[in-house]
Backbone bond lengths (Angstrom), bond angles and torsions (degrees), N, CA, C in turn:
res aa  C-N    CA-C-N  psi(-1)  N-CA   C-N-CA  omega(-1)  CA-C   N-CA-C  phi
1 X - - - 1.457 - - 1.519 110.38 -
2 X 1.317 116.38 137.29 1.460 121.14 178.05 1.527 110.08 -81.15
3 X 1.315 116.16 171.40 1.457 121.13 177.12 1.532 108.76 -78.69
4 X 1.310 115.73 91.42 1.463 120.95 -175.49 1.526 112.44 -68.19
5 X 1.330 118.20 -26.40 1.474 121.56 -176.34 1.531 110.95 -57.10
6 X 1.322 117.37 -42.00 1.465 120.41 178.93 1.530 110.19 -63.35
7 X 1.325 116.90 -36.67 1.461 120.91 -179.19 1.528 112.71 -71.68
8 X 1.323 117.59 -21.25 1.467 120.39 178.76 1.530 112.04 -66.72
9 X 1.328 117.14 -20.02 1.465 120.26 179.16 1.526 112.33 -60.04
10 X 1.328 117.99 -29.95 1.470 122.46 -175.68 1.519 113.87 -92.42
11 X 1.314 118.04 0.45 1.463 121.53 -171.71 1.519 112.40 -78.36
12 X 1.344 115.19 131.09 1.465 120.75 170.62 1.527 111.27 -132.83
13 X 1.334 116.21 -1.34 1.458 121.83 -177.08 1.524 110.15 -137.90
14 X 1.331 114.91 134.33 1.466 122.06 174.22 1.516 107.58 -116.26
15 X 1.333 116.11 129.22 1.455 121.10 175.13 1.526 107.52 -120.69
16 X 1.329 115.17 129.54 1.461 120.87 -177.12 1.519 111.55 -126.89
17 X 1.320 114.67 143.74 1.452 122.13 164.00 1.532 106.03 -74.44
18 X 1.305 117.99 166.18 1.468 120.07 178.38 1.528 110.99 -100.60
19 X 1.333 117.39 -70.72 1.467 119.98 -176.66 1.520 110.98 -66.25
20 X 1.322 115.60 125.06 1.456 121.49 -179.54 1.507 113.94 89.55
21 X 1.329 117.95 -8.97 1.466 123.06 177.03 1.529 108.60 -120.32
22 X 1.334 116.28 -66.66 1.464 120.03 175.36 1.525 111.73 -78.52
23 X 1.305 117.15 -23.46 1.467 121.00 173.95 1.524 107.75 -115.63
24 X 1.319 114.95 168.79 1.467 118.91 -179.39 1.520 112.31 -80.89
25 X 1.322 116.80 4.01 1.457 120.57 176.75 1.515 114.18 86.36
26 X 1.315 117.26 -6.72 1.466 120.76 177.43 1.517 108.86 -90.46
27 X 1.313 116.65 141.66 1.455 121.87 178.64 1.526 107.39 -124.37
28 X 1.325 115.52 124.19 1.461 120.87 174.58 1.522 107.63 -94.10
29 X 1.298 116.64 135.74 1.457 121.75 -179.14 1.518 108.68 -108.22
30 X 1.345 116.68 121.52 1.467 120.43 178.91 1.522 109.66 -81.95
31 X 1.315 116.45 167.20 1.468 121.86 177.87 1.524 111.46 -60.44
32 X 1.352 115.36 -28.58 1.467 119.98 179.82 1.527 112.52 -81.76
33 X 1.326 117.56 -3.40 1.453 121.14 179.16 1.517 114.52 91.18
34 X 1.329 117.97 11.55 1.461 121.86 177.97 1.531 109.80 -85.96
35 X 1.325 115.05 144.61 1.454 120.77 176.69 1.527 109.40 -98.01
36 X 1.304 116.75 133.25 1.460 122.37 177.65 1.525 108.80 -113.90
37 X 1.341 115.43 134.75 1.458 121.71 -179.94 1.514 109.21 -121.70
38 X 1.331 116.01 149.31 1.456 121.54 179.50 1.529 108.85 -107.69
39 X 1.349 115.98 126.65 1.458 121.29 178.92 1.520 109.29 -120.42
40 X 1.327 115.91 170.54 1.458 122.20 -174.09 1.529 110.27 -107.09
41 X 1.317 116.64 129.90 1.463 121.46 -179.45 1.527 111.24 -64.67
42 X 1.318 118.11 -34.63 1.469 120.46 179.14 1.527 111.11 -67.23
43 X 1.320 117.18 -35.98 1.465 120.12 172.60 1.522 109.60 -62.27
44 X 1.331 116.10 -43.43 1.459 120.88 179.49 1.521 112.15 -60.16
45 X 1.326 116.31 -43.19 1.471 119.58 178.23 1.534 109.99 -59.45
46 X 1.323 116.51 -47.87 1.466 120.57 -177.51 1.529 111.42 -63.02
47 X 1.309 117.80 -38.86 1.466 121.18 179.50 1.523 111.48 -62.27
48 X 1.328 116.96 -50.84 1.460 119.35 -178.26 1.522 111.18 -68.44
49 X 1.330 117.62 -33.00 1.461 120.57 178.92 1.531 111.10 -68.58
50 X 1.327 116.70 -40.74 1.469 120.21 177.88 1.523 110.46 -60.56
51 X 1.313 117.31 -40.26 1.468 120.98 177.41 1.529 109.75 -61.42
52 X 1.327 116.86 -44.61 1.475 120.44 178.80 1.525 111.55 -60.62
53 X 1.327 116.62 -28.77 1.460 121.39 -178.55 1.529 112.04 -87.79
54 X 1.327 116.99 3.85 1.456 120.65 174.12 1.516 115.60 96.62
55 X 1.320 118.49 8.43 1.462 121.62 178.16 1.530 109.53 -87.44
56 X 1.296 115.07 151.69 1.455 121.65 176.53 1.524 107.68 -92.96
57 X 1.340 115.74 133.54 1.458 122.16 175.47 1.523 107.61 -117.99
58 X 1.333 115.68 129.46 1.460 121.81 -179.61 1.523 107.77 -130.29
59 X 1.318 116.12 138.35 1.465 121.51 175.41 1.526 107.89 -115.47
60 X 1.331 115.35 128.19 1.461 121.58 175.66 1.521 107.06 -127.41
61 X 1.321 116.22 114.51 1.460 120.35 -175.90 1.524 111.12 -135.60
62 X 1.295 115.37 144.35 1.455 120.29 173.74 1.519 111.48 -75.47
63 X 1.314 116.18 -23.60 1.472 121.10 179.70 1.520 110.37 -82.61
64 X 1.326 114.87 161.09 1.462 119.15 179.35 1.524 108.61 -148.76
65 X 1.337 115.12 121.52 1.460 120.95 176.47 1.521 108.23 -154.47
66 X 1.300 115.95 143.08 1.465 120.71 -179.07 1.530 111.53 -59.37
67 X 1.321 117.27 -35.97 1.461 120.79 178.84 1.522 112.47 -62.09
68 X 1.311 116.56 -36.70 1.466 120.52 177.33 1.524 109.45 -63.59
69 X 1.329 116.02 -50.03 1.462 120.95 -178.83 1.529 110.65 -60.43
70 X 1.299 116.72 -43.48 1.467 121.58 -179.52 1.533 110.80 -60.09
71 X 1.322 117.39 -47.69 1.475 121.77 179.48 1.528 110.64 -59.15
72 X 1.307 117.11 -48.50 1.467 121.72 -176.81 1.528 111.50 -67.10
73 X 1.312 117.47 -42.42 1.460 121.97 179.87 1.529 110.23 -62.58
74 X 1.331 117.13 -38.53 1.467 121.03 178.22 1.529 112.73 -67.85
75 X 1.318 117.43 -16.84 1.471 121.78 174.98 1.531 111.10 -92.29
76 X 1.328 116.57 8.62 1.469 124.44 -179.79 1.524 113.72 71.53
77 X 1.306 116.46 21.60 1.465 121.04 174.43 1.528 107.14 -85.26
78 X 1.313 116.29 127.55 1.462 120.52 -178.13 1.520 112.98 -112.82
79 X 1.316 117.40 -20.63 1.467 121.08 177.92 1.526 108.46 -92.84
80 X 1.327 114.78 84.59 1.462 122.34 -175.53 1.521 108.04 -119.86
81 X 1.314 115.99 117.20 1.464 121.85 -179.57 1.528 107.53 -120.60
82 X 1.327 116.46 106.08 1.462 122.09 -178.48 1.520 109.56 -113.85
83 X 1.326 115.97 154.31 1.459 120.76 -179.16 1.516 112.47 70.58
84 X 1.328 116.41 32.06 1.462 122.13 -174.68 1.537 110.23 -88.17
85 X 1.339 118.08 118.86 1.462 119.82 178.64 1.536 113.31 -78.94
86 X 1.342 117.51 -29.05 1.459 121.36 -178.48 1.533 108.72 -130.51
87 X 1.318 116.50 99.82 1.462 121.34 -174.67 1.521 112.85 -67.19
88 X 1.318 118.28 -31.38 1.464 120.73 -179.64 1.527 110.85 -64.32
89 X 1.313 117.89 -38.00 1.466 120.66 177.60 1.528 111.12 -60.75
90 X 1.329 116.73 -46.18 1.470 120.75 179.86 1.525 110.22 -67.69
91 X 1.317 117.33 -40.69 1.469 122.04 176.48 1.530 109.92 -54.44
92 X 1.316 116.90 -47.82 1.471 121.01 179.68 1.527 112.08 -65.96
93 X 1.326 117.18 -36.32 1.467 120.55 176.48 1.535 110.94 -63.80
94 X 1.322 116.49 -41.19 1.477 121.28 178.71 1.523 109.74 -64.09
95 X 1.319 117.07 -43.48 1.471 120.45 177.87 1.520 110.92 -58.71
96 X 1.320 116.04 -45.34 1.463 120.16 -179.30 1.531 111.17 -67.97
97 X 1.312 117.21 -43.74 1.470 122.24 -179.02 1.531 111.69 -56.57
98 X 1.339 116.68 -42.11 1.465 121.01 -175.83 1.527 113.43 -104.42
99 X 1.331 116.51 3.36 1.456 121.63 -179.07 1.530 111.23 52.17
100 X 1.328 115.42 54.74 1.464 121.35 177.73 1.521 109.25 -116.27
101 X 1.298 114.51 157.03 1.464 121.76 -178.91 1.525 109.94 -104.87
102 X 1.321 115.95 161.23 1.463 121.18 178.26 1.523 111.72 -51.65
103 X 1.329 116.78 -42.59 1.472 120.29 -174.92 1.523 113.32 -67.52
104 X 1.339 117.31 -8.61 1.464 121.35 177.35 1.523 112.41 -93.78
105 X 1.323 117.07 2.37 1.469 121.40 -170.60 1.522 112.69 -119.41
106 X 1.345 114.59 132.13 1.465 121.94 162.62 1.521 105.50 -97.90
107 X 1.321 117.19 128.56 1.454 121.43 172.84 1.512 107.53 -118.38
108 X 1.335 116.57 126.78 1.461 120.80 176.58 1.519 109.24 -116.38
109 X 1.324 114.90 120.21 1.455 122.28 177.55 1.516 109.59 -135.45
110 X 1.317 115.70 170.84 1.464 119.22 -175.59 1.523 115.09 -131.60
111 X 1.344 117.77 -9.70 1.458 117.73 -173.56 1.535 110.82 -145.66
112 X 1.300 116.60 177.46 1.459 124.31 -171.59 1.540 114.02 -50.79
113 X 1.351 120.80 -40.10 1.471 118.71 178.91 1.538 113.94 -62.46
114 X 1.325 117.96 -13.64 1.462 122.25 178.79 1.536 112.70 -91.71
115 X 1.302 117.02 -10.27 1.465 122.93 -171.25 1.535 113.44 -54.33
116 X 1.327 117.01 -54.82 1.471 120.37 -175.59 1.529 111.91 -63.92
117 X 1.327 117.34 -40.11 1.466 119.99 179.05 1.527 110.08 -64.50
118 X 1.301 116.69 -42.55 1.466 120.47 -178.96 1.525 111.54 -61.46
119 X 1.309 117.39 -31.03 1.468 120.55 178.67 1.525 112.09 -69.01
120 X 1.340 117.78 -17.49 1.457 121.97 -179.24 1.526 113.62 -98.98
121 X 1.320 117.59 -31.76 1.463 121.81 -172.98 1.525 112.14 -64.74
122 X 1.325 115.62 149.40 1.464 121.25 177.71 1.506 112.30 -59.10
123 X 1.335 116.45 -42.26 1.463 122.33 173.76 1.519 107.20 -129.18
124 X 1.323 115.86 118.60 1.459 122.35 176.30 1.520 107.61 -97.84
125 X 1.327 115.97 119.63 1.463 120.87 -177.35 1.522 109.30 -124.04
126 X 1.333 114.67 158.86 1.459 119.35 177.36 1.522 110.00 -152.40
127 X 1.334 116.65 159.46 1.458 120.23 174.45 1.528 111.11 -73.00
128 X 1.312 115.71 164.97 1.472 121.38 -178.73 1.524 112.17 -60.62
129 X 1.331 117.07 -29.93 1.459 120.37 -176.55 1.531 113.04 -99.86
130 X 1.316 117.41 24.18 1.463 121.82 177.71 1.526 110.67 -67.70
131 X 1.319 114.87 163.05 1.466 121.02 176.06 1.526 109.76 -62.06
132 X 1.299 116.83 149.40 1.467 122.90 -178.25 1.526 112.00 -54.56
133 X 1.328 117.03 -43.21 1.461 120.71 -178.89 1.533 111.68 -61.51
134 X 1.309 116.26 -33.52 1.461 121.64 179.31 1.525 109.95 -74.61
135 X 1.304 116.74 -43.79 1.474 120.24 176.93 1.525 110.77 -58.90
136 X 1.330 116.33 -36.44 1.465 120.83 -178.32 1.525 113.58 -62.72
137 X 1.340 117.88 -27.53 1.466 120.14 -178.82 1.527 113.18 -107.79
138 X 1.325 117.13 -2.23 1.469 121.17 -177.45 1.529 111.57 -71.57
139 X 1.328 115.48 139.88 1.464 121.32 171.20 1.522 110.08 -79.70
140 X 1.336 115.28 -28.79 1.464 120.91 179.61 1.521 109.34 -141.77
141 X 1.332 115.82 129.94 1.463 122.80 173.74 1.520 106.55 -111.58
142 X 1.319 116.01 114.63 1.458 120.45 179.80 1.525 110.37 -63.23
143 X 1.303 115.74 153.73 1.460 120.36 173.44 1.530 110.52 -82.21
144 X 1.331 116.60 -3.56 1.466 122.80 179.33 1.522 110.20 -104.01
145 X 1.316 116.20 145.87 1.459 121.97 175.69 1.528 110.82 -78.15
146 X 1.325 115.68 167.01 1.449 120.86 174.17 1.516 111.12 -59.96
147 X 1.326 116.59 136.12 1.458 121.31 -179.49 1.510 114.06 74.58
148 X 1.327 116.78 4.92 1.471 120.74 -177.61 1.525 111.99 -125.59
149 X 1.339 116.99 24.67 1.454 120.05 174.33 1.511 116.21 110.75
150 X 1.323 119.28 6.83 1.461 120.47 -179.75 1.527 111.67 -67.09
151 X 1.323 117.64 -32.79 1.462 121.46 178.39 1.521 109.48 -67.47
152 X 1.313 116.62 -47.10 1.475 121.30 176.77 1.528 110.02 -57.84
153 X 1.307 116.57 -41.13 1.460 122.51 -178.40 1.531 111.33 -54.87
154 X 1.324 117.67 -53.44 1.471 119.84 -175.80 1.527 111.68 -74.21
155 X 1.323 117.52 -34.78 1.471 119.72 176.36 1.523 109.97 -66.04
156 X 1.301 117.10 -46.65 1.466 121.29 -178.91 1.531 110.96 -60.66
157 X 1.312 117.09 -44.47 1.473 119.74 178.30 1.525 111.18 -58.13
158 X 1.322 116.06 -44.74 1.466 120.85 -177.84 1.524 111.14 -66.59
159 X 1.315 116.95 -48.10 1.463 120.17 -178.68 1.524 111.95 -65.97
160 X 1.318 117.48 -35.26 1.473 120.05 175.79 1.523 109.83 -63.78
161 X 1.303 117.32 -43.90 1.459 121.89 178.90 1.528 110.79 -60.92
162 X 1.335 116.35 -37.11 1.465 121.96 -179.90 1.533 112.34 -85.75
163 X 1.348 115.56 2.13 1.474 122.40 -179.08 1.529 111.68 59.25
164 X 1.334 115.37 42.00 1.463 121.22 179.22 1.526 112.19 -123.97
165 X 1.316 118.10 11.78 1.468 119.73 -174.33 1.526 112.32 -81.31
166 X 1.309 119.42 -62.20 1.467 122.18 -177.97 1.520 108.68 -101.62
167 X 1.318 116.01 97.63 1.453 120.90 177.40 1.526 108.61 -139.38
168 X 1.309 116.70 -173.78 1.468 120.43 -175.88 1.526 113.02 -59.87
169 X 1.322 118.10 -26.24 1.458 121.64 179.88 1.522 113.70 -80.31
170 X 1.318 117.91 -11.10 1.458 122.35 -172.05 1.525 113.13 -71.20
171 X 1.306 117.81 -19.78 1.460 119.84 -170.71 1.512 114.07 -93.83
172 X 1.302 117.42 2.82 1.459 121.81 -179.45 1.530 110.65 -127.49
173 X 1.323 115.97 147.28 1.455 120.28 174.71 1.477 110.26 -79.07
């Protein structure tokens, strides 16, 4: 693993997978056929706070559910790509749309569909319980599992490094 901390200096964009990163990867199935996912409030706080501090947050997920979109939209995330079969294509579209470079991006994924994108991102991060293949290419492996604060972990590290973590905006949602 390289020294990812130095690379965090260039970050202005965070891209996250949903299942296994923002959620714990477990899906509950209701009798009506709806899927329920569990997310972490501390991750949610960090996501909305990063946006307030001027960072771009993007979600790219192969899964698609209205509940996912609703949760993310309520955190003021507007770049939400769900039901994506090829994450690298969307990653490249986001780069072009905002004229950003790989070195400006943290990408956090947990499983094989994230592999190719992680090979391009400036900082490739993953939760502690990510697939072995993902851990093997990660620049940073969080000490937190998916859905248990790994998103907050990488956002907090970056904002602290940029001296944007504890400021007057931190005390309000």
